[in-house]
C-alpha positions in Angstrom: 125.0 -18.9 -15.9 125.4 -17.1 -12.5 123.0 -17.9 -10.1 120.7 -15.7 -7.7 118.5 -15.6 -4.8 115.2 -14.4 -4.5 113.0 -14.2 -1.1 109.7 -13.8 -1.6 107.1 -12.8 1.7 103.7 -14.3 1.8 101.1 -16.1 3.9 102.9 -19.3 6.3 99.6 -21.1 5.4 100.1 -20.4 1.5 103.8 -21.5 2.2 103.3 -25.1 3.5 100.6 -25.9 0.4 102.8 -25.0 -2.6 105.5 -27.5 -0.7 102.8 -29.8 -0.4 101.9 -29.6 -3.6 105.2 -29.6 -5.2 106.9 -32.3 -2.8 103.3 -33.9 -4.8 104.4 -33.5 -8.3 108.3 -34.2 -7.1 109.9 -31.3 -7.5 110.6 -28.4 -4.6 109.4 -24.6 -4.8 112.6 -23.7 -6.1 111.9 -25.4 -9.5 108.2 -24.4 -9.2 109.2 -20.4 -9.1 111.9 -21.3 -11.5 109.6 -22.6 -14.0 106.5 -19.8 -13.3 109.6 -16.9 -13.9 110.9 -19.1 -17.1 107.0 -19.2 -18.8 106.5 -15.5 -17.8 110.1 -14.3 -19.7 109.1 -16.4 -22.7 105.7 -15.7 -23.0 105.6 -12.1 -22.3 102.4 -12.5 -20.2 101.6 -13.8 -16.8 100.3 -17.4 -17.5 96.5 -16.6 -16.0 94.2 -13.3 -16.3 94.8 -10.9 -14.3 91.7 -8.9 -14.1 89.8 -6.1 -11.7 86.5 -6.7 -13.0 84.2 -8.9 -11.1 83.7 -12.4 -12.4 80.0 -12.0 -14.7 78.6 -14.7 -17.1 78.1 -14.4 -20.9 75.1 -14.3 -22.3 74.9 -17.7 -24.0 76.4 -19.3 -20.6 73.3 -17.7 -18.6 71.0 -18.8 -21.1 72.2 -22.2 -20.7 72.0 -22.3 -17.3 68.2 -20.6 -17.3 67.3 -23.0 -19.5 68.9 -26.1 -17.6 66.9 -24.8 -14.6 63.7 -24.5 -16.6 63.8 -28.1 -18.0 64.3 -29.3 -14.4 67.9 -29.2 -13.9 69.9 -28.2 -11.0 69.2 -28.0 -7.1 66.3 -26.8 -5.5 67.8 -25.0 -2.2 66.2 -23.8 0.9 65.9 -20.3 1.9 67.6 -19.7 5.1 67.3 -16.4 6.6 70.1 -14.5 8.3 70.3 -12.9 11.4 
């Protein structure tokens, strides 16, 4: 199989963090990008959800959190006024 090069632009700090992660798991960034590409092609989708819609709680999760707070769970925070 013929090899080719893919150039990707990214933030320098992101690149360093990616390289560190890859080193920690015993691979290099080229292997990581190839793994990503193979999964995308195999599954014909991105391996994570992409949405322009802001994060929102489901009604069930919201009710669970309310019940938790009402039963004394959670943490109380002091309100801080911003100037």
